C-alpha positions in Angstrom: 0.0 0.0 0.0 2.8 2.4 0.9 4.4 1.6 -2.5 1.1 2.6 -4.2 0.9 5.9 -2.3 4.5 6.6 -3.2 3.9 6.0 -6.9 0.8 8.2 -6.7 2.8 10.9 -5.0 5.4 10.7 -7.8 2.7 10.9 -10.4 1.0 13.9 -8.7 4.4 15.6 -8.4 5.1 15.0 -12.0 1.7 16.4 -13.0 2.3 19.5 -10.9 5.7 20.0 -12.6 4.1 19.6 -16.0 1.5 22.2 -15.2 4.1 24.7 -13.8 6.3 24.1 -16.9 3.3 24.6 -19.2 2.3 27.9 -17.5 5.9 29.1 -17.6 6.1 28.2 -21.3 3.0 30.1 -22.2 4.1 33.1 -20.1 7.5 33.3 -21.7 6.5 32.3 -25.3 3.2 34.0 -25.9 1.7 36.1 -27.3 3.3 35.2 -30.7 2.8 38.1 -33.1 5.2 40.0 -35.3 6.9 43.2 -34.1 5.1 46.5 -34.7 5.7 48.0 -38.1 7.5 51.3 -38.6 4.5 53.5 -39.6 3.9 57.2 -39.8 0.3 57.8 -40.6 -0.7 61.2 -42.1 -3.6 63.2 -40.5 -4.9 64.5 -43.9 -8.5 65.8 -43.9 -9.7 62.9 -46.0 -8.0 60.3 -43.8 -9.4 61.8 -40.6 -12.9 62.2 -42.1 -12.9 58.5 -43.1 -11.6 57.5 -39.6 -14.3 59.7 -38.0 -17.0 57.9 -39.9 -15.6 54.4 -39.2 -14.9 54.9 -35.5 -18.2 56.6 -34.8 -20.6 54.7 -37.1 -19.2 51.4 -38.3 -16.5 49.9 -35.9 -18.0 52.2 -33.2 -14.7 52.4 -31.2 -16.0 55.5 -29.5 -19.0 53.6 -28.2 -17.0 51.2 -26.0 -14.2 53.7 -25.2 -16.6 56.3 -23.7 -18.9 56.2 -20.7 -22.5 55.4 -21.7 -25.6 56.7 -20.0 -27.9 53.7 -19.6 -30.6 55.9 -18.0 -31.6 56.3 -21.7 -32.4 53.7 -24.3 -29.3 52.2 -25.9 -26.9 54.0 -23.6 -25.8 57.1 -25.5 -22.4 58.5 -24.8 -22.3 60.6 -21.6 -21.1 64.2 -22.3 -17.4 64.9 -21.6 -16.3 61.2 -21.9 -15.7 61.0 -25.7 -12.9 58.4 -26.0 -11.8 58.6 -22.4 -12.5 55.0 -21.6 -13.2 53.7 -18.1 -16.2 51.4 -18.7 -15.9 48.3 -16.5 -16.8 44.8 -17.6 -16.7 42.2 -14.8 -18.0 38.9 -13.5 -21.4 40.4 -12.8 -21.8 40.8 -16.6 -20.5 37.3 -17.3 -16.8 38.1 -18.0 -13.9 36.0 -16.6 -12.3 38.8 -14.8 -12.4 42.6 -14.6 -11.7 44.5 -17.8 -11.7 48.2 -18.5 -12.1 50.1 -21.8 -8.9 52.1 -22.3 -8.5 55.8 -22.8 -8.0 56.3 -26.6 -7.7 60.0 -26.6 -4.2 61.4 -27.1 -3.8 61.4 -23.3 -4.2 57.6 -23.2 -2.3 56.6 -26.3 0.6 59.1 -26.3 3.2 56.4 -25.6 2.1 54.4 -28.7 3.7 54.7 -32.1 1.4 54.4 -35.1 2.8 51.0 -35.8 2.1 49.9 -32.2 -1.4 51.1 -32.4 -2.0 49.2 -35.6 -0.7 46.1 -34.0 -2.8 46.6 -30.9 -6.0 47.1 -32.9 -5.4 44.2 -35.3 -3.8 41.6 -33.0 -4.7 42.6 -29.4 -1.1 43.0 -28.3 0.0 46.1 -26.4 3.2 48.0 -26.8 4.4 46.2 -23.6 3.7 42.8 -25.2 0.6 42.0 -23.1 -2.4 40.2 -24.7 -5.7 41.9 -24.4 -8.9 40.1 -23.6 -10.8 40.0 -26.9 -13.6 42.2 -25.5 -12.3 44.5 -28.2 -12.9 42.3 -31.3 -9.4 42.6 -32.7 -9.8 39.4 -34.6 -12.3 41.1 -36.8 -10.2 44.3 -37.2 -7.3 42.2 -38.2 -9.2 41.2 -41.4 -9.9 44.8 -42.4 -8.2 46.8 -45.1 -5.1 48.4 -43.4 -6.1 51.8 -44.9 -9.3 51.8 -42.9 -7.3 51.0 -39.7 -4.9 53.8 -40.6 -7.8 56.2 -41.0 -9.1 55.2 -37.5 -5.7 55.8 -36.0 -5.4 59.2 -37.7 -8.8 60.1 -36.3 -8.2 59.1 -32.7 -5.0 61.1 -32.7 -7.1 64.2 -33.3 -9.5 63.6 -30.4 -9.6 66.1 -27.5 -7.2 64.8 -24.8 -9.1 63.8 -21.7 -7.1 63.1 -18.5 -8.5 59.8 -17.2 -6.3 57.2 -15.7 -7.7 53.7 -16.3 -7.0 50.7 -13.9 -5.3 47.7 -15.4 -7.6 44.9 -16.6 -7.2 41.5 -14.9 -8.4 38.2 -16.1 -9.3 35.3 -13.8 -7.2 32.2 -13.8 -7.0 30.1 -16.1 -8.2 32.7 -18.6 -5.3 34.9 -17.7 -3.1 32.2 -19.2 -5.3 31.1 -22.1 -5.8 34.7 -23.4 -2.0 34.9 -24.1 -2.4 32.3 -26.8 -5.3 34.0 -28.6 -3.5 36.9 -30.5 -2.2 36.2 -34.0 -0.9 38.2 -36.8 -3.4 40.2 -38.7 -4.7 38.8 -42.1 -5.8 42.0 -43.8 -8.1 41.9 -46.7 -8.6 44.6 -49.4 -11.8 46.6 -49.1 -14.3 45.4 -51.8 -15.6 47.9 -54.3 -18.9 49.4 -53.2 -20.4 48.3 -56.6 -20.0 44.7 -55.3 -22.8 45.3 -52.8 -22.9 41.9 -51.1 -19.1 41.7 -50.7 -18.9 45.2 -49.4 -21.8 44.5 -47.0 -19.9 41.4 -45.7 -16.8 43.6 -45.2 -18.8 46.1 -43.2 -20.4 43.4 -41.1 -16.9 42.2 -40.2 -15.7 45.7 -39.4 -18.7 46.2 -37.1 -18.1 42.7 -35.6 -21.8 42.0 -35.9 -21.3 38.3 -35.7 -19.7 38.6 -32.3 -22.8 39.9 -30.6 -25.5 38.3 -32.9 -24.4 34.7 -32.4 -25.0 32.3 -29.5 -21.8 31.2 -27.7 -20.8 28.4 -25.4 -19.6 28.8 -21.8 -16.2 29.8 -23.0 -17.6 32.6 -25.2 -16.9 30.7 -28.5 -19.5 31.2 -31.2 -21.4 28.0 -31.8 -20.6 26.6 -35.3 -23.5 26.7 -37.7 -25.4 29.3 -35.5 -23.7 32.4 -36.8 -25.9 35.5 -36.8 -28.9 33.6 -35.3 -28.9 35.8 -32.3 -29.6 35.0 -28.6 -26.3 35.9 -27.1 -27.0 37.2 -23.6 -25.7 40.5 -22.1 -26.3 41.1 -18.4 -26.9 44.5 -16.9 -25.6 45.2 -13.4 -29.3 45.3 -12.1 -29.7 41.6 -13.0 -31.7 42.1 -16.2 -30.6 40.4 -19.4 -30.9 41.5 -23.0 -30.4 39.1 -25.9 -29.2 39.9 -29.5 -31.6 39.6 -32.4 -31.6 36.9 -35.1 -30.1 38.5 -38.2 -30.5 35.5 -40.5 -32.9 35.3 -43.3 -35.5 33.2 -41.4 -39.0 34.4 -42.2 -40.5 33.9 -38.7 -37.7 34.6 -36.3 -35.2 36.6 -38.3 -35.1 39.3 -41.0 -36.5 37.2 -43.8 -39.7 39.3 -44.0 -37.9 42.6 -43.8 -37.7 44.8 -46.8 -34.6 47.0 -47.5 -36.6 50.1 -46.6 -37.6 48.6 -43.2 -34.0 47.7 -42.4 -32.6 51.1 -43.3 -35.4 52.9 -41.4 -34.8 50.8 -38.3 -31.4 52.6 -38.0 -32.3 56.0 -39.4 -35.2 56.6 -37.1 -32.7 57.6 -34.4 -31.6 60.6 -36.6 -35.1 62.0 -36.8 -35.0 65.5 -35.3 -38.2 64.8 -33.5 -37.0 61.6 -31.9 -35.9 61.6 -28.3 -34.4 58.6 -26.6 -36.8 57.3 -23.9 -35.7 57.3 -20.3 -35.2 53.9 -18.8 -35.6 53.0 -15.2 -33.5 50.2 -13.6 -35.1 46.8 -14.3 -36.9 48.1 -17.5 -36.0 47.0 -21.0 -32.8 48.5 -22.4 -30.3 47.5 -25.0 -26.5 47.7 -25.5 -27.0 48.2 -29.2 -25.6 51.7 -29.8 -28.4 52.8 -32.2 -27.6 56.5 -32.2 -24.1 55.7 -33.4 -25.1 53.2 -36.1 -27.8 55.6 -37.2 -25.0 57.7 -38.7 -24.0 55.0 -41.1 -24.3 56.0 -44.7 -27.6 54.7 -46.3 -25.7 52.9 -49.1 -23.6 51.1 -46.5 -26.8 50.0 -44.6 -28.2 48.8 -47.9 -25.0 46.8 -48.6 -25.3 45.2 -45.2 -28.9 44.3 -45.9 -27.9 42.8 -49.3 -25.3 40.6 -47.5 -27.7 39.5 -44.8 -30.1 38.3 -47.5 -27.5 35.8 -48.5 -27.1 34.4 -44.9 -28.7 31.0 -44.4 -32.0 31.1 -42.5 -31.7 29.7 -39.0 -34.9 29.5 -36.9 -34.2 30.9 -33.5 -37.0 32.7 -31.5 -35.1 35.1 -29.2 -36.6 36.3 -26.0 -35.0 39.7 -26.2 -35.3 40.8 -22.6 -35.6 39.3 -19.1 -36.1 41.6 -16.1 -34.3 41.1 -12.8 -35.6 38.1 -11.0 -36.9 40.2 -8.1 -38.8 42.4 -10.6 -40.5 39.4 -12.3 -42.1 38.0 -9.2 
């Protein structure tokens, strides 16, 4: 019996050593991405204008990197926080750790070169070599045309500097180890011609990372294969209520199959109507994380291109319950 326990002790010790060596290997070897490029991006009016459009109405970088006022429907940006970061995403919202949106005004990115910013946006690796949690969908941005990323960088360099020191994000174990292995080199793709409406719509959907929010995921946050764009991903509010993303597939009954192009465009553009005011929302009432007021500024032709692409997406029946109030409120 003593011999058995001795063998088990050796096996346990060997297992612990393997785990320690594996963690050390990941810590010292990853993330594995190429060094930042030597880039100097011009701040020409055309480049800044395109970056303004992308960052505010397509990739909506400004949405996540500003404080949002969820006392109103869809959480418009709180005045005075444009690009200053600070929003917290933690375990109460289903995240494996505590993560903060960074300050992307010149105050927060002054120690980054243009090449380091490009690498950060497209691979998720900081100028210190740390891997970011993919709350920022850098995997999607890494597939964009580099010129569009350059435009975004040019634009955020022109933002009004806001002094706002952001705490460091911290992932829970073992995610803190796993996330180091996620970043990979960007695989940029040329932007399709607008005349190829479906291809251009697909490009815009990637840039907006629509699949990330509008697909169901497993417990590890991985999109379920074959369920892309079928909606139902849950997003928890601090008050305990849960909102779920819509089914964007071409299903007639539960998705967008019965929607016309005009209905789709108007769903966004209604928020630009001068007579429209965002409703006030009390805690426990329906709200959404969808930044409607920002996407409303997307060009109509771009919205039509997205619609054209969505019409090619395979229909997936999935009836989504879009909102659940806090348990105490539902009794």
